mmCIF file of the N, C-alpha and C atoms, coordinates in Angstrom:
data_MODEL
# 
_entry.id   MODEL 
# 
loop_
_atom_site.group_PDB 
_atom_site.id 
_atom_site.type_symbol 
_atom_site.label_atom_id 
_atom_site.label_alt_id 
_atom_site.label_comp_id 
_atom_site.label_asym_id 
_atom_site.label_entity_id 
_atom_site.label_seq_id 
_atom_site.pdbx_PDB_ins_code 
_atom_site.Cartn_x 
_atom_site.Cartn_y 
_atom_site.Cartn_z 
_atom_site.occupancy 
_atom_site.B_iso_or_equiv 
_atom_site.pdbx_formal_charge 
_atom_site.auth_seq_id 
_atom_site.auth_comp_id 
_atom_site.auth_asym_id 
_atom_site.auth_atom_id 
_atom_site.pdbx_PDB_model_num 
ATOM 1   N N  . MET A 1 1  ? -20.134 35.728 17.422 1.00 0.00 ? 1  MET A N  1 
ATOM 2   C CA . MET A 1 1  ? -19.294 35.869 18.581 1.00 0.00 ? 1  MET A CA 1 
ATOM 3   C C  . MET A 1 1  ? -20.042 36.668 19.638 1.00 0.00 ? 1  MET A C  1 
ATOM 4   N N  . GLN A 1 2  ? -19.833 36.273 20.898 1.00 0.00 ? 2  GLN A N  1 
ATOM 5   C CA . GLN A 1 2  ? -20.513 36.922 22.009 1.00 0.00 ? 2  GLN A CA 1 
ATOM 6   C C  . GLN A 1 2  ? -19.532 37.699 22.873 1.00 0.00 ? 2  GLN A C  1 
ATOM 7   N N  . VAL A 1 3  ? -19.989 38.847 23.350 1.00 0.00 ? 3  VAL A N  1 
ATOM 8   C CA . VAL A 1 3  ? -19.167 39.711 24.191 1.00 0.00 ? 3  VAL A CA 1 
ATOM 9   C C  . VAL A 1 3  ? -19.013 39.092 25.581 1.00 0.00 ? 3  VAL A C  1 
ATOM 10  N N  . VAL A 1 4  ? -17.770 39.034 26.055 1.00 0.00 ? 4  VAL A N  1 
ATOM 11  C CA . VAL A 1 4  ? -17.469 38.607 27.418 1.00 0.00 ? 4  VAL A CA 1 
ATOM 12  C C  . VAL A 1 4  ? -17.175 39.836 28.276 1.00 0.00 ? 4  VAL A C  1 
ATOM 13  N N  . LYS A 1 5  ? -16.419 40.784 27.694 1.00 0.00 ? 5  LYS A N  1 
ATOM 14  C CA . LYS A 1 5  ? -16.062 42.009 28.411 1.00 0.00 ? 5  LYS A CA 1 
ATOM 15  C C  . LYS A 1 5  ? -15.758 43.106 27.401 1.00 0.00 ? 5  LYS A C  1 
ATOM 16  N N  . VAL A 1 6  ? -16.259 44.295 27.672 1.00 0.00 ? 6  VAL A N  1 
ATOM 17  C CA . VAL A 1 6  ? -15.943 45.455 26.841 1.00 0.00 ? 6  VAL A CA 1 
ATOM 18  C C  . VAL A 1 6  ? -14.684 46.094 27.415 1.00 0.00 ? 6  VAL A C  1 
ATOM 19  N N  . LEU A 1 7  ? -13.625 46.130 26.619 1.00 0.00 ? 7  LEU A N  1 
ATOM 20  C CA . LEU A 1 7  ? -12.361 46.715 27.063 1.00 0.00 ? 7  LEU A CA 1 
ATOM 21  C C  . LEU A 1 7  ? -12.350 48.221 26.839 1.00 0.00 ? 7  LEU A C  1 
ATOM 22  N N  . ASN A 1 8  ? -12.846 48.663 25.694 1.00 0.00 ? 8  ASN A N  1 
ATOM 23  C CA . ASN A 1 8  ? -13.069 50.081 25.396 1.00 0.00 ? 8  ASN A CA 1 
ATOM 24  C C  . ASN A 1 8  ? -13.962 50.149 24.158 1.00 0.00 ? 8  ASN A C  1 
ATOM 25  N N  . ASN A 1 9  ? -14.158 51.328 23.596 1.00 0.00 ? 9  ASN A N  1 
ATOM 26  C CA . ASN A 1 9  ? -15.058 51.468 22.443 1.00 0.00 ? 9  ASN A CA 1 
ATOM 27  C C  . ASN A 1 9  ? -14.587 50.714 21.209 1.00 0.00 ? 9  ASN A C  1 
ATOM 28  N N  . SER A 1 10 ? -13.295 50.432 21.125 1.00 0.00 ? 10 SER A N  1 
ATOM 29  C CA . SER A 1 10 ? -12.748 49.783 19.935 1.00 0.00 ? 10 SER A CA 1 
ATOM 30  C C  . SER A 1 10 ? -12.292 48.352 20.160 1.00 0.00 ? 10 SER A C  1 
ATOM 31  N N  . LEU A 1 11 ? -12.315 47.869 21.398 1.00 0.00 ? 11 LEU A N  1 
ATOM 32  C CA . LEU A 1 11 ? -11.854 46.514 21.715 1.00 0.00 ? 11 LEU A CA 1 
ATOM 33  C C  . LEU A 1 11 ? -12.846 45.802 22.623 1.00 0.00 ? 11 LEU A C  1 
ATOM 34  N N  . VAL A 1 12 ? -13.136 44.541 22.293 1.00 0.00 ? 12 VAL A N  1 
ATOM 35  C CA . VAL A 1 12 ? -13.951 43.707 23.172 1.00 0.00 ? 12 VAL A CA 1 
ATOM 36  C C  . VAL A 1 12 ? -13.319 42.330 23.299 1.00 0.00 ? 12 VAL A C  1 
ATOM 37  N N  . LEU A 1 13 ? -13.512 41.732 24.452 1.00 0.00 ? 13 LEU A N  1 
ATOM 38  C CA . LEU A 1 13 ? -13.139 40.345 24.671 1.00 0.00 ? 13 LEU A CA 1 
ATOM 39  C C  . LEU A 1 13 ? -14.389 39.539 24.369 1.00 0.00 ? 13 LEU A C  1 
ATOM 40  N N  . ALA A 1 14 ? -14.255 38.535 23.510 1.00 0.00 ? 14 ALA A N  1 
ATOM 41  C CA . ALA A 1 14 ? -15.417 37.765 23.083 1.00 0.00 ? 14 ALA A CA 1 
ATOM 42  C C  . ALA A 1 14 ? -15.087 36.278 23.048 1.00 0.00 ? 14 ALA A C  1 
ATOM 43  N N  . VAL A 1 15 ? -16.137 35.474 22.892 1.00 0.00 ? 15 VAL A N  1 
ATOM 44  C CA . VAL A 1 15 ? -15.989 34.034 22.722 1.00 0.00 ? 15 VAL A CA 1 
ATOM 45  C C  . VAL A 1 15 ? -16.421 33.710 21.298 1.00 0.00 ? 15 VAL A C  1 
ATOM 46  N N  . ASN A 1 16 ? -15.549 32.991 20.573 1.00 0.00 ? 16 ASN A N  1 
ATOM 47  C CA . ASN A 1 16 ? -15.891 32.638 19.195 1.00 0.00 ? 16 ASN A CA 1 
ATOM 48  C C  . ASN A 1 16 ? -16.738 31.370 19.152 1.00 0.00 ? 16 ASN A C  1 
ATOM 49  N N  . GLU A 1 17 ? -17.018 30.873 17.966 1.00 0.00 ? 17 GLU A N  1 
ATOM 50  C CA . GLU A 1 17 ? -17.877 29.712 17.778 1.00 0.00 ? 17 GLU A CA 1 
ATOM 51  C C  . GLU A 1 17 ? -17.293 28.441 18.389 1.00 0.00 ? 17 GLU A C  1 
ATOM 52  N N  . ASN A 1 18 ? -15.972 28.393 18.556 1.00 0.00 ? 18 ASN A N  1 
ATOM 53  C CA . ASN A 1 18 ? -15.295 27.228 19.128 1.00 0.00 ? 18 ASN A CA 1 
ATOM 54  C C  . ASN A 1 18 ? -15.165 27.317 20.644 1.00 0.00 ? 18 ASN A C  1 
ATOM 55  N N  . GLY A 1 19 ? -15.676 28.387 21.238 1.00 0.00 ? 19 GLY A N  1 
ATOM 56  C CA . GLY A 1 19 ? -15.593 28.569 22.675 1.00 0.00 ? 19 GLY A CA 1 
ATOM 57  C C  . GLY A 1 19 ? -14.278 29.160 23.143 1.00 0.00 ? 19 GLY A C  1 
ATOM 58  N N  . GLU A 1 20 ? -13.450 29.634 22.216 1.00 0.00 ? 20 GLU A N  1 
ATOM 59  C CA . GLU A 1 20 ? -12.160 30.234 22.558 1.00 0.00 ? 20 GLU A CA 1 
ATOM 60  C C  . GLU A 1 20 ? -12.325 31.736 22.733 1.00 0.00 ? 20 GLU A C  1 
ATOM 61  N N  . GLU A 1 21 ? -11.591 32.292 23.697 1.00 0.00 ? 21 GLU A N  1 
ATOM 62  C CA . GLU A 1 21 ? -11.627 33.733 23.899 1.00 0.00 ? 21 GLU A CA 1 
ATOM 63  C C  . GLU A 1 21 ? -10.770 34.423 22.848 1.00 0.00 ? 21 GLU A C  1 
ATOM 64  N N  . VAL A 1 22 ? -11.305 35.491 22.290 1.00 0.00 ? 22 VAL A N  1 
ATOM 65  C CA . VAL A 1 22 ? -10.594 36.282 21.293 1.00 0.00 ? 22 VAL A CA 1 
ATOM 66  C C  . VAL A 1 22 ? -10.786 37.759 21.627 1.00 0.00 ? 22 VAL A C  1 
ATOM 67  N N  . ILE A 1 23 ? -9.877  38.573 21.140 1.00 0.00 ? 23 ILE A N  1 
ATOM 68  C CA . ILE A 1 23 ? -10.016 40.022 21.264 1.00 0.00 ? 23 ILE A CA 1 
ATOM 69  C C  . ILE A 1 23 ? -10.386 40.554 19.888 1.00 0.00 ? 23 ILE A C  1 
ATOM 70  N N  . LEU A 1 24 ? -11.486 41.288 19.832 1.00 0.00 ? 24 LEU A N  1 
ATOM 71  C CA . LEU A 1 24 ? -11.976 41.840 18.571 1.00 0.00 ? 24 LEU A CA 1 
ATOM 72  C C  . LEU A 1 24 ? -11.707 43.334 18.541 1.00 0.00 ? 24 LEU A C  1 
ATOM 73  N N  . MET A 1 25 ? -11.267 43.794 17.384 1.00 0.00 ? 25 MET A N  1 
ATOM 74  C CA . MET A 1 25 ? -10.950 45.210 17.207 1.00 0.00 ? 25 MET A CA 1 
ATOM 75  C C  . MET A 1 25 ? -11.786 45.763 16.061 1.00 0.00 ? 25 MET A C  1 
ATOM 76  N N  . GLY A 1 26 ? -12.336 46.937 16.269 1.00 0.00 ? 26 GLY A N  1 
ATOM 77  C CA . GLY A 1 26 ? -13.114 47.583 15.225 1.00 0.00 ? 26 GLY A CA 1 
ATOM 78  C C  . GLY A 1 26 ? -13.613 48.929 15.717 1.00 0.00 ? 26 GLY A C  1 
ATOM 79  N N  . LYS A 1 27 ? -13.825 49.831 14.806 1.00 0.00 ? 27 LYS A N  1 
ATOM 80  C CA . LYS A 1 27 ? -14.267 51.181 15.157 1.00 0.00 ? 27 LYS A CA 1 
ATOM 81  C C  . LYS A 1 27 ? -15.651 51.116 15.813 1.00 0.00 ? 27 LYS A C  1 
ATOM 82  N N  . GLY A 1 28 ? -15.715 51.494 17.086 1.00 0.00 ? 28 GLY A N  1 
ATOM 83  C CA . GLY A 1 28 ? -16.979 51.528 17.813 1.00 0.00 ? 28 GLY A CA 1 
ATOM 84  C C  . GLY A 1 28 ? -17.561 50.173 18.159 1.00 0.00 ? 28 GLY A C  1 
ATOM 85  N N  . ILE A 1 29 ? -16.780 49.106 18.070 1.00 0.00 ? 29 ILE A N  1 
ATOM 86  C CA . ILE A 1 29 ? -17.296 47.751 18.290 1.00 0.00 ? 29 ILE A CA 1 
ATOM 87  C C  . ILE A 1 29 ? -17.795 47.537 19.722 1.00 0.00 ? 29 ILE A C  1 
ATOM 88  N N  . GLY A 1 30 ? -17.210 48.250 20.684 1.00 0.00 ? 30 GLY A N  1 
ATOM 89  C CA . GLY A 1 30 ? -17.615 48.090 22.076 1.00 0.00 ? 30 GLY A CA 1 
ATOM 90  C C  . GLY A 1 30 ? -18.622 49.114 22.561 1.00 0.00 ? 30 GLY A C  1 
ATOM 91  N N  . TYR A 1 31 ? -18.978 50.062 21.711 1.00 0.00 ? 31 TYR A N  1 
ATOM 92  C CA . TYR A 1 31 ? -19.873 51.148 22.101 1.00 0.00 ? 31 TYR A CA 1 
ATOM 93  C C  . TYR A 1 31 ? -21.269 50.614 22.399 1.00 0.00 ? 31 TYR A C  1 
ATOM 94  N N  . LYS A 1 32 ? -21.739 50.842 23.621 1.00 0.00 ? 32 LYS A N  1 
ATOM 95  C CA . LYS A 1 32 ? -23.071 50.428 24.093 1.00 0.00 ? 32 LYS A CA 1 
ATOM 96  C C  . LYS A 1 32 ? -23.307 48.925 23.964 1.00 0.00 ? 32 LYS A C  1 
ATOM 97  N N  . LYS A 1 33 ? -22.254 48.130 24.095 1.00 0.00 ? 33 LYS A N  1 
ATOM 98  C CA . LYS A 1 33 ? -22.394 46.675 24.069 1.00 0.00 ? 33 LYS A CA 1 
ATOM 99  C C  . LYS A 1 33 ? -22.448 46.169 25.504 1.00 0.00 ? 33 LYS A C  1 
ATOM 100 N N  . SER A 1 34 ? -23.212 45.121 25.721 1.00 0.00 ? 34 SER A N  1 
ATOM 101 C CA . SER A 1 34 ? -23.291 44.513 27.041 1.00 0.00 ? 34 SER A CA 1 
ATOM 102 C C  . SER A 1 34 ? -22.838 43.060 26.957 1.00 0.00 ? 34 SER A C  1 
ATOM 103 N N  . ILE A 1 35 ? -22.537 42.482 28.100 1.00 0.00 ? 35 ILE A N  1 
ATOM 104 C CA . ILE A 1 35 ? -22.059 41.102 28.164 1.00 0.00 ? 35 ILE A CA 1 
ATOM 105 C C  . ILE A 1 35 ? -23.124 40.164 27.606 1.00 0.00 ? 35 ILE A C  1 
ATOM 106 N N  . GLY A 1 36 ? -22.696 39.245 26.752 1.00 0.00 ? 36 GLY A N  1 
ATOM 107 C CA . GLY A 1 36 ? -23.601 38.277 26.144 1.00 0.00 ? 36 GLY A CA 1 
ATOM 108 C C  . GLY A 1 36 ? -24.173 38.711 24.806 1.00 0.00 ? 36 GLY A C  1 
ATOM 109 N N  . GLU A 1 37 ? -23.990 39.958 24.453 1.00 0.00 ? 37 GLU A N  1 
ATOM 110 C CA . GLU A 1 37 ? -24.516 40.477 23.190 1.00 0.00 ? 37 GLU A CA 1 
ATOM 111 C C  . GLU A 1 37 ? -23.690 39.952 22.012 1.00 0.00 ? 37 GLU A C  1 
ATOM 112 N N  . LYS A 1 38 ? -24.346 39.692 20.907 1.00 0.00 ? 38 LYS A N  1 
ATOM 113 C CA . LYS A 1 38 ? -23.677 39.202 19.701 1.00 0.00 ? 38 LYS A CA 1 
ATOM 114 C C  . LYS A 1 38 ? -22.994 40.359 18.976 1.00 0.00 ? 38 LYS A C  1 
ATOM 115 N N  . ILE A 1 39 ? -21.863 40.036 18.339 1.00 0.00 ? 39 ILE A N  1 
ATOM 116 C CA . ILE A 1 39 ? -21.123 41.011 17.544 1.00 0.00 ? 39 ILE A CA 1 
ATOM 117 C C  . ILE A 1 39 ? -21.391 40.738 16.068 1.00 0.00 ? 39 ILE A C  1 
ATOM 118 N N  . VAL A 1 40 ? -21.741 41.773 15.333 1.00 0.00 ? 40 VAL A N  1 
ATOM 119 C CA . VAL A 1 40 ? -21.957 41.664 13.894 1.00 0.00 ? 40 VAL A CA 1 
ATOM 120 C C  . VAL A 1 40 ? -20.595 41.611 13.204 1.00 0.00 ? 40 VAL A C  1 
ATOM 121 N N  . SER A 1 41 ? -20.420 40.651 12.310 1.00 0.00 ? 41 SER A N  1 
ATOM 122 C CA . SER A 1 41 ? -19.108 40.454 11.676 1.00 0.00 ? 41 SER A CA 1 
ATOM 123 C C  . SER A 1 41 ? -18.655 41.666 10.858 1.00 0.00 ? 41 SER A C  1 
ATOM 124 N N  . SER A 1 42 ? -19.573 42.482 10.399 1.00 0.00 ? 42 SER A N  1 
ATOM 125 C CA . SER A 1 42 ? -19.186 43.666 9.623  1.00 0.00 ? 42 SER A CA 1 
ATOM 126 C C  . SER A 1 42 ? -18.483 44.718 10.490 1.00 0.00 ? 42 SER A C  1 
ATOM 127 N N  . GLN A 1 43 ? -18.648 44.638 11.818 1.00 0.00 ? 43 GLN A N  1 
ATOM 128 C CA . GLN A 1 43 ? -17.993 45.579 12.726 1.00 0.00 ? 43 GLN A CA 1 
ATOM 129 C C  . GLN A 1 43 ? -16.551 45.181 13.022 1.00 0.00 ? 43 GLN A C  1 
ATOM 130 N N  . ILE A 1 44 ? -16.193 43.930 12.774 1.00 0.00 ? 44 ILE A N  1 
ATOM 131 C CA . ILE A 1 44 ? -14.879 43.410 13.141 1.00 0.00 ? 44 ILE A CA 1 
ATOM 132 C C  . ILE A 1 44 ? -13.851 43.769 12.076 1.00 0.00 ? 44 ILE A C  1 
ATOM 133 N N  . GLU A 1 45 ? -12.789 44.457 12.498 1.00 0.00 ? 45 GLU A N  1 
ATOM 134 C CA . GLU A 1 45 ? -11.682 44.779 11.598 1.00 0.00 ? 45 GLU A CA 1 
ATOM 135 C C  . GLU A 1 45 ? -10.527 43.803 11.780 1.00 0.00 ? 45 GLU A C  1 
ATOM 136 N N  . LYS A 1 46 ? -10.256 43.419 13.041 1.00 0.00 ? 46 LYS A N  1 
ATOM 137 C CA . LYS A 1 46 ? -9.173  42.478 13.337 1.00 0.00 ? 46 LYS A CA 1 
ATOM 138 C C  . LYS A 1 46 ? -9.607  41.542 14.453 1.00 0.00 ? 46 LYS A C  1 
ATOM 139 N N  . ILE A 1 47 ? -9.097  40.308 14.401 1.00 0.00 ? 47 ILE A N  1 
ATOM 140 C CA . ILE A 1 47 ? -9.348  39.311 15.437 1.00 0.00 ? 47 ILE A CA 1 
ATOM 141 C C  . ILE A 1 47 ? -7.999  38.835 15.962 1.00 0.00 ? 47 ILE A C  1 
ATOM 142 N N  . PHE A 1 48 ? -7.844  38.902 17.285 1.00 0.00 ? 48 PHE A N  1 
ATOM 143 C CA . PHE A 1 48 ? -6.616  38.433 17.922 1.00 0.00 ? 48 PHE A CA 1 
ATOM 144 C C  . PHE A 1 48 ? -6.944  37.201 18.751 1.00 0.00 ? 48 PHE A C  1 
ATOM 145 N N  . GLU A 1 49 ? -6.301  36.079 18.426 1.00 0.00 ? 49 GLU A N  1 
ATOM 146 C CA . GLU A 1 49 ? -6.468  34.843 19.186 1.00 0.00 ? 49 GLU A CA 1 
ATOM 147 C C  . GLU A 1 49 ? -5.197  34.605 19.981 1.00 0.00 ? 49 GLU A C  1 
ATOM 148 N N  . LEU A 1 50 ? -5.322  34.606 21.290 1.00 0.00 ? 50 LEU A N  1 
ATOM 149 C CA . LEU A 1 50 ? -4.166  34.407 22.152 1.00 0.00 ? 50 LEU A CA 1 
ATOM 150 C C  . LEU A 1 50 ? -4.173  32.969 22.664 1.00 0.00 ? 50 LEU A C  1 
ATOM 151 N N  . LYS A 1 51 ? -3.138  32.243 22.371 1.00 0.00 ? 51 LYS A N  1 
ATOM 152 C CA . LYS A 1 51 ? -3.053  30.841 22.771 1.00 0.00 ? 51 LYS A CA 1 
ATOM 153 C C  . LYS A 1 51 ? -2.472  30.677 24.173 1.00 0.00 ? 51 LYS A C  1 
ATOM 154 N N  . ASP A 1 52 ? -1.590  31.588 24.577 1.00 0.00 ? 52 ASP A N  1 
ATOM 155 C CA . ASP A 1 52 ? -0.940  31.517 25.877 1.00 0.00 ? 52 ASP A CA 1 
ATOM 156 C C  . ASP A 1 52 ? -1.813  32.215 26.923 1.00 0.00 ? 52 ASP A C  1 
ATOM 157 N N  . LYS A 1 53 ? -2.210  31.502 27.980 1.00 0.00 ? 53 LYS A N  1 
ATOM 158 C CA . LYS A 1 53 ? -3.102  32.077 28.988 1.00 0.00 ? 53 LYS A CA 1 
ATOM 159 C C  . LYS A 1 53 ? -2.472  33.262 29.714 1.00 0.00 ? 53 LYS A C  1 
ATOM 160 N N  . LYS A 1 54 ? -1.172  33.209 29.980 1.00 0.00 ? 54 LYS A N  1 
ATOM 161 C CA . LYS A 1 54 ? -0.506  34.319 30.659 1.00 0.00 ? 54 LYS A CA 1 
ATOM 162 C C  . LYS A 1 54 ? -0.520  35.562 29.775 1.00 0.00 ? 54 LYS A C  1 
ATOM 163 N N  . LEU A 1 55 ? -0.228  35.395 28.508 1.00 0.00 ? 55 LEU A N  1 
ATOM 164 C CA . LEU A 1 55 ? -0.247  36.517 27.575 1.00 0.00 ? 55 LEU A CA 1 
ATOM 165 C C  . LEU A 1 55 ? -1.656  37.094 27.456 1.00 0.00 ? 55 LEU A C  1 
ATOM 166 N N  . LYS A 1 56 ? -2.660  36.233 27.424 1.00 0.00 ? 56 LYS A N  1 
ATOM 167 C CA . LYS A 1 56 ? -4.050  36.680 27.339 1.00 0.00 ? 56 LYS A CA 1 
ATOM 168 C C  . LYS A 1 56 ? -4.404  37.530 28.558 1.00 0.00 ? 56 LYS A C  1 
ATOM 169 N N  . ARG A 1 57 ? -4.016  37.073 29.735 1.00 0.00 ? 57 ARG A N  1 
ATOM 170 C CA . ARG A 1 57 ? -4.294  37.804 30.968 1.00 0.00 ? 57 ARG A CA 1 
ATOM 171 C C  . ARG A 1 57 ? -3.593  39.161 30.959 1.00 0.00 ? 57 ARG A C  1 
ATOM 172 N N  . ASP A 1 58 ? -2.353  39.191 30.477 1.00 0.00 ? 58 ASP A N  1 
ATOM 173 C CA . ASP A 1 58 ? -1.601  40.444 30.413 1.00 0.00 ? 58 ASP A CA 1 
ATOM 174 C C  . ASP A 1 58 ? -2.222  41.424 29.421 1.00 0.00 ? 58 ASP A C  1 
ATOM 175 N N  . MET A 1 59 ? -2.705  40.940 28.296 1.00 0.00 ? 59 MET A N  1 
ATOM 176 C CA . MET A 1 59 ? -3.336  41.808 27.292 1.00 0.00 ? 59 MET A CA 1 
ATOM 177 C C  . MET A 1 59 ? -4.625  42.414 27.829 1.00 0.00 ? 59 MET A C  1 
ATOM 178 N N  . ILE A 1 60 ? -5.395  41.638 28.559 1.00 0.00 ? 60 ILE A N  1 
ATOM 179 C CA . ILE A 1 60 ? -6.643  42.142 29.128 1.00 0.00 ? 60 ILE A CA 1 
ATOM 180 C C  . ILE A 1 60 ? -6.348  43.197 30.183 1.00 0.00 ? 60 ILE A C  1 
ATOM 181 N N  . ARG A 1 61 ? -5.274  42.990 30.931 1.00 0.00 ? 61 ARG A N  1 
ATOM 182 C CA . ARG A 1 61 ? -4.880  43.924 31.978 1.00 0.00 ? 61 ARG A CA 1 
ATOM 183 C C  . ARG A 1 61 ? -4.504  45.282 31.397 1.00 0.00 ? 61 ARG A C  1 
ATOM 184 N N  . LEU A 1 62 ? -3.998  45.310 30.164 1.00 0.00 ? 62 LEU A N  1 
ATOM 185 C CA . LEU A 1 62 ? -3.634  46.573 29.510 1.00 0.00 ? 62 LEU A CA 1 
ATOM 186 C C  . LEU A 1 62 ? -4.879  47.384 29.284 1.00 0.00 ? 62 LEU A C  1 
# 
């Protein structure tokens, strides 16, 4: 998975293998990450897939 946007040290917006945007949660997962960087699966604690575009936009805004 590739980073699209770092939301904070524990949350990143990423693109999965299917090209869908997902929110990844994990301790320090966003620390010193840049856009386009790959995420190691061992860092991921939870994956949130938002199907509704409005809900996705609202979650990112938080």
